[in-house]
PLY file of the C-alpha trace (Angstrom):
ply
format ascii 1.0
element vertex 431
property float x
property float y
property float z
element edge 430
property int vertex1
property int vertex2
end_header
-106.90 147.62 -107.35
-110.56 147.69 -105.96
-109.83 144.39 -104.21
-106.61 145.87 -102.72
-108.52 148.90 -101.56
-111.05 146.76 -99.84
-108.59 144.73 -97.98
-106.84 147.88 -96.83
-110.22 149.21 -95.27
-110.69 145.91 -93.67
-107.35 145.80 -92.15
-107.49 149.63 -91.04
-110.91 148.88 -89.28
-109.40 145.68 -87.71
-106.53 147.57 -85.91
-108.68 151.00 -85.27
-109.18 150.13 -81.39
-105.72 150.12 -80.57
-105.20 153.74 -82.21
-106.80 155.22 -79.49
-104.69 157.33 -76.95
-102.82 155.59 -74.42
-104.80 154.97 -70.91
-104.17 157.38 -68.34
-101.56 156.72 -65.77
-102.75 155.64 -62.20
-103.52 158.51 -59.68
-100.10 159.12 -57.76
-100.60 159.16 -54.11
-97.33 159.62 -53.31
-94.02 161.37 -54.44
-90.56 159.89 -53.78
-87.38 161.80 -54.14
-84.25 159.30 -54.57
-81.71 161.78 -53.46
-83.59 162.04 -49.97
-82.20 158.09 -49.72
-78.75 159.10 -50.69
-76.06 160.02 -48.07
-75.85 163.84 -47.73
-72.46 163.77 -49.51
-73.30 161.78 -52.54
-71.61 161.87 -55.49
-73.24 162.41 -58.87
-70.75 161.06 -61.16
-71.37 157.14 -60.75
-68.19 156.52 -59.22
-70.24 154.75 -56.06
-73.14 152.64 -56.03
-76.12 153.39 -54.31
-78.03 150.45 -55.29
-79.99 149.66 -52.07
-80.69 153.04 -51.06
-82.61 153.42 -54.75
-84.32 150.13 -53.91
-85.36 151.52 -50.60
-86.61 154.49 -52.59
-88.91 152.29 -54.98
-89.84 150.21 -51.72
-91.00 153.46 -49.94
-93.93 153.90 -52.51
-97.03 152.52 -50.96
-99.27 149.88 -52.68
-101.76 152.47 -53.58
-99.32 154.01 -56.31
-96.72 156.63 -56.58
-93.90 158.27 -58.29
-90.32 158.03 -57.85
-88.37 160.84 -59.28
-84.76 160.40 -60.04
-82.47 163.52 -60.13
-80.64 163.99 -63.52
-77.27 162.54 -62.05
-75.41 159.28 -62.98
-76.54 156.02 -60.90
-73.98 153.06 -60.83
-75.58 149.47 -60.49
-73.02 146.72 -59.28
-75.43 143.83 -58.85
-77.34 142.54 -62.15
-80.08 141.59 -59.67
-81.00 145.03 -60.35
-84.15 147.21 -59.07
-87.40 145.29 -58.37
-90.44 147.20 -59.47
-93.93 146.86 -58.18
-97.40 147.63 -59.51
-98.87 151.37 -59.66
-95.73 152.77 -59.77
-94.06 155.79 -61.98
-90.31 156.16 -62.23
-89.68 159.62 -63.39
-86.14 159.56 -64.92
-85.48 162.56 -67.17
-82.01 163.32 -67.33
-81.16 160.51 -65.31
-78.30 157.80 -66.29
-77.87 154.30 -65.04
-74.58 152.77 -65.47
-74.18 149.02 -65.15
-70.85 148.01 -63.71
-68.11 146.59 -65.91
-67.62 144.27 -62.94
-71.20 142.80 -63.42
-70.62 138.87 -63.97
-73.80 137.16 -64.06
-77.23 137.16 -65.77
-79.48 140.00 -64.75
-81.10 143.52 -65.62
-81.41 147.21 -64.34
-85.32 146.96 -64.00
-87.16 143.73 -63.15
-91.04 143.48 -62.73
-92.87 140.30 -62.07
-96.52 140.34 -62.89
-96.73 144.22 -62.51
-99.61 146.31 -63.56
-99.99 150.27 -63.76
-96.12 150.68 -64.48
-94.79 154.04 -66.05
-91.11 154.37 -67.18
-90.54 157.67 -68.31
-87.08 159.10 -69.57
-83.64 157.90 -68.40
-80.47 156.38 -70.17
-79.48 152.94 -69.53
-75.87 152.21 -70.24
-74.15 148.83 -70.00
-70.70 147.40 -70.84
-70.97 144.60 -73.18
-67.58 145.66 -74.25
-65.77 143.96 -71.20
-68.65 141.80 -69.84
-67.83 137.81 -70.01
-69.23 135.89 -73.15
-72.70 134.25 -71.81
-73.22 136.97 -69.27
-76.76 138.41 -70.48
-77.93 141.84 -69.18
-81.35 143.55 -70.01
-82.37 146.93 -69.53
-86.01 146.28 -68.67
-87.34 142.88 -67.84
-90.80 142.24 -67.31
-92.32 138.73 -66.85
-95.88 136.97 -66.05
-99.05 138.75 -66.44
-98.18 142.22 -66.76
-100.95 144.75 -68.08
-101.09 148.54 -68.42
-97.31 148.86 -69.07
-95.95 152.34 -70.78
-92.57 152.85 -71.76
-91.36 156.13 -73.24
-88.60 158.35 -74.08
-85.97 155.97 -72.97
-82.18 155.70 -74.42
-80.79 151.98 -73.52
-77.36 150.89 -75.06
-74.26 148.55 -74.84
-76.43 145.66 -73.06
-75.60 142.01 -73.62
-79.38 141.01 -73.95
-82.52 142.93 -74.75
-82.88 146.44 -74.18
-86.55 145.83 -73.38
-87.82 142.30 -72.98
-91.40 141.38 -72.16
-91.96 137.43 -71.42
-95.27 136.16 -70.23
-95.63 132.49 -69.74
-98.01 131.60 -72.49
-101.30 132.01 -74.40
-103.58 131.52 -71.36
-101.44 133.85 -69.29
-100.45 136.82 -71.54
-99.14 140.36 -70.58
-101.61 142.79 -72.13
-101.79 146.56 -72.88
-98.20 147.38 -73.48
-97.21 150.82 -75.17
-93.75 151.27 -75.90
-92.88 154.76 -77.50
-90.30 157.39 -78.40
-87.14 154.85 -77.36
-83.97 154.50 -78.62
-82.09 151.03 -78.26
-78.60 150.47 -79.77
-75.97 148.11 -79.61
-77.60 145.40 -77.31
-78.68 141.93 -77.63
-76.63 138.44 -77.41
-73.93 138.05 -80.30
-75.59 135.96 -83.25
-73.17 134.73 -85.85
-74.32 134.76 -89.32
-75.43 131.21 -91.03
-72.76 131.67 -93.62
-69.96 132.46 -91.06
-67.02 130.40 -91.18
-67.01 129.96 -87.41
-69.22 131.13 -84.57
-72.38 130.61 -86.14
-75.53 130.97 -84.22
-75.91 132.52 -80.56
-72.99 133.02 -78.51
-72.27 130.57 -75.93
-74.37 130.81 -72.59
-77.02 133.05 -74.02
-80.60 131.72 -75.36
-83.26 132.75 -78.00
-84.83 135.16 -75.41
-81.82 137.34 -75.47
-82.02 138.04 -79.14
-83.47 141.10 -80.33
-83.25 145.00 -79.12
-86.87 144.37 -78.12
-88.57 141.05 -77.37
-91.97 140.53 -76.65
-93.16 136.92 -75.81
-97.05 136.19 -75.64
-97.79 140.08 -75.33
-101.36 141.07 -76.26
-102.75 144.46 -77.57
-99.72 146.18 -77.76
-98.19 149.23 -79.38
-94.46 150.01 -80.68
-94.33 153.25 -81.98
-91.90 155.91 -82.69
-88.75 154.14 -81.67
-85.31 153.55 -83.10
-83.50 150.20 -83.02
-80.03 150.11 -84.39
-76.94 148.08 -84.38
-78.46 144.98 -82.65
-75.72 142.23 -82.09
-78.46 140.08 -83.27
-81.78 140.82 -84.23
-83.53 144.14 -84.23
-86.51 143.07 -82.84
-88.04 139.46 -81.97
-91.95 139.10 -81.50
-93.28 135.61 -80.39
-96.66 134.59 -80.09
-98.02 138.15 -80.04
-101.39 139.19 -80.71
-103.25 142.45 -81.87
-100.37 144.81 -82.12
-99.31 147.99 -83.97
-95.62 148.25 -85.09
-95.41 151.70 -86.35
-93.23 154.81 -87.33
-90.11 152.98 -86.12
-86.83 152.57 -87.67
-84.62 149.35 -87.36
-81.00 149.98 -88.75
-77.77 147.72 -88.99
-78.78 144.54 -87.24
-76.26 141.68 -87.29
-79.12 139.57 -88.20
-82.86 140.29 -88.99
-84.53 143.49 -88.61
-88.48 142.74 -87.85
-89.05 139.13 -86.97
-92.63 137.93 -85.86
-92.90 134.43 -85.17
-96.51 132.48 -84.50
-98.05 135.96 -84.24
-101.77 136.93 -85.11
-103.18 140.40 -86.04
-99.91 142.43 -86.13
-99.86 145.51 -88.30
-96.39 147.12 -89.34
-96.74 150.32 -91.18
-94.89 153.53 -91.93
-91.42 151.92 -90.64
-87.72 152.08 -92.21
-85.82 149.23 -92.12
-82.35 149.30 -93.53
-79.13 147.73 -93.84
-79.82 144.89 -91.49
-77.68 141.79 -91.82
-80.13 138.98 -92.71
-83.57 139.68 -93.84
-85.17 142.93 -93.44
-88.52 141.19 -92.34
-89.56 137.78 -91.60
-93.03 136.44 -90.88
-93.11 132.86 -90.25
-94.13 129.72 -88.25
-97.90 129.76 -88.30
-98.44 133.67 -88.39
-101.81 134.58 -89.29
-103.27 138.09 -90.41
-100.17 140.20 -90.27
-99.81 143.04 -92.45
-97.02 145.27 -93.91
-98.38 148.78 -95.07
-96.06 151.52 -96.40
-92.78 150.68 -95.23
-89.33 151.06 -96.69
-87.01 147.86 -96.55
-83.78 148.32 -98.01
-80.14 146.79 -98.18
-80.81 143.68 -96.33
-78.29 141.01 -96.27
-80.98 138.35 -97.25
-84.44 138.92 -98.51
-86.25 142.14 -97.80
-89.26 139.88 -96.62
-89.32 135.97 -96.24
-92.90 135.01 -95.27
-92.84 131.19 -95.04
-95.42 129.04 -93.34
-98.02 131.53 -92.43
-101.62 132.53 -93.81
-103.84 135.56 -94.71
-101.25 138.00 -94.75
-101.13 141.60 -96.68
-98.16 143.19 -97.92
-98.94 146.45 -99.76
-97.55 149.81 -100.56
-93.98 148.99 -99.35
-90.87 149.70 -101.01
-88.07 146.86 -101.38
-84.99 148.26 -102.66
-81.73 146.28 -103.42
-81.90 143.58 -100.64
-80.20 140.47 -100.80
-76.47 141.94 -100.52
-75.08 138.50 -99.46
-74.69 135.68 -101.80
-76.96 132.66 -102.07
-75.99 129.07 -100.67
-75.74 126.00 -102.77
-79.12 124.53 -101.44
-82.69 125.19 -102.60
-83.46 126.46 -99.03
-80.66 129.08 -99.13
-81.70 130.83 -102.19
-82.33 133.91 -100.21
-81.52 136.91 -102.32
-84.77 137.96 -103.73
-86.43 140.96 -102.53
-89.13 138.86 -101.56
-89.14 134.95 -100.88
-92.56 132.56 -100.21
-91.90 129.48 -99.65
-92.45 126.35 -97.06
-89.38 126.60 -94.31
-87.56 123.58 -93.52
-88.56 122.07 -89.88
-92.08 123.59 -89.66
-93.17 122.12 -86.50
-96.78 123.13 -87.14
-96.94 121.72 -90.68
-98.68 125.06 -91.62
-99.36 125.82 -95.27
-98.16 128.88 -96.91
-101.51 130.35 -98.00
-103.37 133.36 -98.89
-101.14 136.04 -99.41
-101.95 139.40 -100.98
-98.46 141.07 -102.68
-99.78 144.40 -104.23
-98.89 147.77 -105.06
-95.23 147.52 -103.89
-92.26 149.28 -105.55
-89.50 146.58 -105.93
-86.18 147.35 -106.97
-83.98 144.43 -107.93
-80.14 144.50 -109.35
-78.44 141.82 -111.41
-76.77 140.20 -108.44
-80.42 139.01 -107.13
-82.28 136.00 -108.31
-85.51 137.51 -108.77
-87.74 140.56 -107.43
-90.25 138.03 -106.31
-89.54 134.15 -105.72
-92.03 131.87 -105.00
-91.47 128.12 -104.52
-94.61 125.50 -104.77
-92.98 122.56 -104.25
-94.59 122.17 -101.06
-97.66 123.18 -99.50
-98.01 126.55 -100.97
-101.50 127.94 -102.30
-103.63 131.13 -103.18
-100.90 133.64 -103.78
-101.98 136.63 -105.33
-99.21 138.98 -106.70
-100.83 142.10 -108.62
-100.01 145.72 -109.55
-96.46 145.72 -108.32
-94.31 148.10 -110.01
-91.02 146.52 -110.66
-87.54 148.48 -111.63
-83.90 147.77 -111.50
-81.80 145.35 -113.98
-83.87 142.07 -112.74
-87.61 142.31 -112.78
-88.27 138.79 -112.50
-91.05 137.18 -110.84
-90.14 133.61 -110.58
-92.42 130.78 -109.76
-90.85 127.31 -109.11
-92.36 124.07 -108.79
-95.08 121.99 -110.09
-98.07 123.64 -108.44
-97.96 126.87 -110.85
-101.93 127.30 -110.41
-101.18 128.02 -106.76
-99.65 131.57 -107.73
-101.83 134.25 -109.51
-99.69 137.02 -111.15
-101.73 139.94 -112.63
-100.89 143.52 -114.02
-97.42 143.92 -112.57
-95.74 146.89 -114.42
-92.42 146.01 -115.85
-92.22 142.65 -114.90
-90.95 139.41 -116.40
-92.56 135.92 -115.46
-90.46 133.24 -115.10
-92.62 129.85 -114.32
-89.95 126.97 -113.56
-91.79 123.48 -113.54
-89.34 121.62 -111.53
-90.40 118.62 -109.25
-87.25 118.01 -107.39
0 1
1 2
2 3
3 4
4 5
5 6
6 7
7 8
8 9
9 10
10 11
11 12
12 13
13 14
14 15
15 16
16 17
17 18
18 19
19 20
20 21
21 22
22 23
23 24
24 25
25 26
26 27
27 28
28 29
29 30
30 31
31 32
32 33
33 34
34 35
35 36
36 37
37 38
38 39
39 40
40 41
41 42
42 43
43 44
44 45
45 46
46 47
47 48
48 49
49 50
50 51
51 52
52 53
53 54
54 55
55 56
56 57
57 58
58 59
59 60
60 61
61 62
62 63
63 64
64 65
65 66
66 67
67 68
68 69
69 70
70 71
71 72
72 73
73 74
74 75
75 76
76 77
77 78
78 79
79 80
80 81
81 82
82 83
83 84
84 85
85 86
86 87
87 88
88 89
89 90
90 91
91 92
92 93
93 94
94 95
95 96
96 97
97 98
98 99
99 100
100 101
101 102
102 103
103 104
104 105
105 106
106 107
107 108
108 109
109 110
110 111
111 112
112 113
113 114
114 115
115 116
116 117
117 118
118 119
119 120
120 121
121 122
122 123
123 124
124 125
125 126
126 127
127 128
128 129
129 130
130 131
131 132
132 133
133 134
134 135
135 136
136 137
137 138
138 139
139 140
140 141
141 142
142 143
143 144
144 145
145 146
146 147
147 148
148 149
149 150
150 151
151 152
152 153
153 154
154 155
155 156
156 157
157 158
158 159
159 160
160 161
161 162
162 163
163 164
164 165
165 166
166 167
167 168
168 169
169 170
170 171
171 172
172 173
173 174
174 175
175 176
176 177
177 178
178 179
179 180
180 181
181 182
182 183
183 184
184 185
185 186
186 187
187 188
188 189
189 190
190 191
191 192
192 193
193 194
194 195
195 196
196 197
197 198
198 199
199 200
200 201
201 202
202 203
203 204
204 205
205 206
206 207
207 208
208 209
209 210
210 211
211 212
212 213
213 214
214 215
215 216
216 217
217 218
218 219
219 220
220 221
221 222
222 223
223 224
224 225
225 226
226 227
227 228
228 229
229 230
230 231
231 232
232 233
233 234
234 235
235 236
236 237
237 238
238 239
239 240
240 241
241 242
242 243
243 244
244 245
245 246
246 247
247 248
248 249
249 250
250 251
251 252
252 253
253 254
254 255
255 256
256 257
257 258
258 259
259 260
260 261
261 262
262 263
263 264
264 265
265 266
266 267
267 268
268 269
269 270
270 271
271 272
272 273
273 274
274 275
275 276
276 277
277 278
278 279
279 280
280 281
281 282
282 283
283 284
284 285
285 286
286 287
287 288
288 289
289 290
290 291
291 292
292 293
293 294
294 295
295 296
296 297
297 298
298 299
299 300
300 301
301 302
302 303
303 304
304 305
305 306
306 307
307 308
308 309
309 310
310 311
311 312
312 313
313 314
314 315
315 316
316 317
317 318
318 319
319 320
320 321
321 322
322 323
323 324
324 325
325 326
326 327
327 328
328 329
329 330
330 331
331 332
332 333
333 334
334 335
335 336
336 337
337 338
338 339
339 340
340 341
341 342
342 343
343 344
344 345
345 346
346 347
347 348
348 349
349 350
350 351
351 352
352 353
353 354
354 355
355 356
356 357
357 358
358 359
359 360
360 361
361 362
362 363
363 364
364 365
365 366
366 367
367 368
368 369
369 370
370 371
371 372
372 373
373 374
374 375
375 376
376 377
377 378
378 379
379 380
380 381
381 382
382 383
383 384
384 385
385 386
386 387
387 388
388 389
389 390
390 391
391 392
392 393
393 394
394 395
395 396
396 397
397 398
398 399
399 400
400 401
401 402
402 403
403 404
404 405
405 406
406 407
407 408
408 409
409 410
410 411
411 412
412 413
413 414
414 415
415 416
416 417
417 418
418 419
419 420
420 421
421 422
422 423
423 424
424 425
425 426
426 427
427 428
428 429
429 430
């Protein structure tokens, strides 16, 4: 327990700089009212599009900065090229609704920013028509590319799109987006359609979409970020997708009923997930993989996932402590060893790891793990490949199946200590 507390103190200190209050928005030098750019007899129900007039209002903001105020009416967007954003811009959208037309027939978004800084998006509702758009038409809500910085998105509601509600895509690790805060935002029924691995037909992403279209929120090469107090529900693929992200906090969020995974980290470093609730997601509740490093799960509830509550292969120096894992692994296992995916927690090496990364130096401690007879084990560790330095201690196992199952020849790679209610099964199998 003392070892666990010391690690928690270290982790808390590591992420402390991000807990400071968000930076103040840029001083506005102009206030633009969108209604001043609309016809005098404009409608308010979204039956007519004034897209070019709205763009003119945004373009009227001087380079020194300003605020565009949207009256609380419905704005129809017919062209998925969307609205272009600039730096030092605040969009005040409380009560405004943006309706993307059912006639949209090409990839696009509502808001597009390229290399912007000092951007504030506040309030507003974005509604798509993924019920009628053609397969392969991928439309986002907010789409930022390039080296963006000082971004604040809050109090938005985004639904029924065919790509991400919010997608931020920098080019690479040398040119990241930085200082991004997404708070108190609701995104539901968005992203591309992704068929389950065990589906009889239409497995994987729908034709015409890419992996970037997965996730209600997608962050690629984003550093120094906060996602807090958001609700992500009913994704048509993953709830979230964080790729090559660094130094981030994902806290106090809800991820419910994604068709595939809930919280998905890929090649991330120093990312903390705390006080989140992840329930009834179709595949894994949490995935941390592909050379992720120094990633932490503290105080989360992960329940009712289709596969593992946590799958954590090919990563290093990760801490999983103080969480509740309850009755994950609702779907059946497959026939192959890598398809044994219904324990609450699985630690192994994934097939096709392009980095050849060892699975090493994990602390799994002080969790409550509830497992039923349907599941293979509470915790499963497969040591057949490069797995080492796994410490499992002080967990509280409840339910019909309290097995900590260690497979493979390298049994010394896993230390198991003081787990209440646990039954340790060591299976020395070289195949």
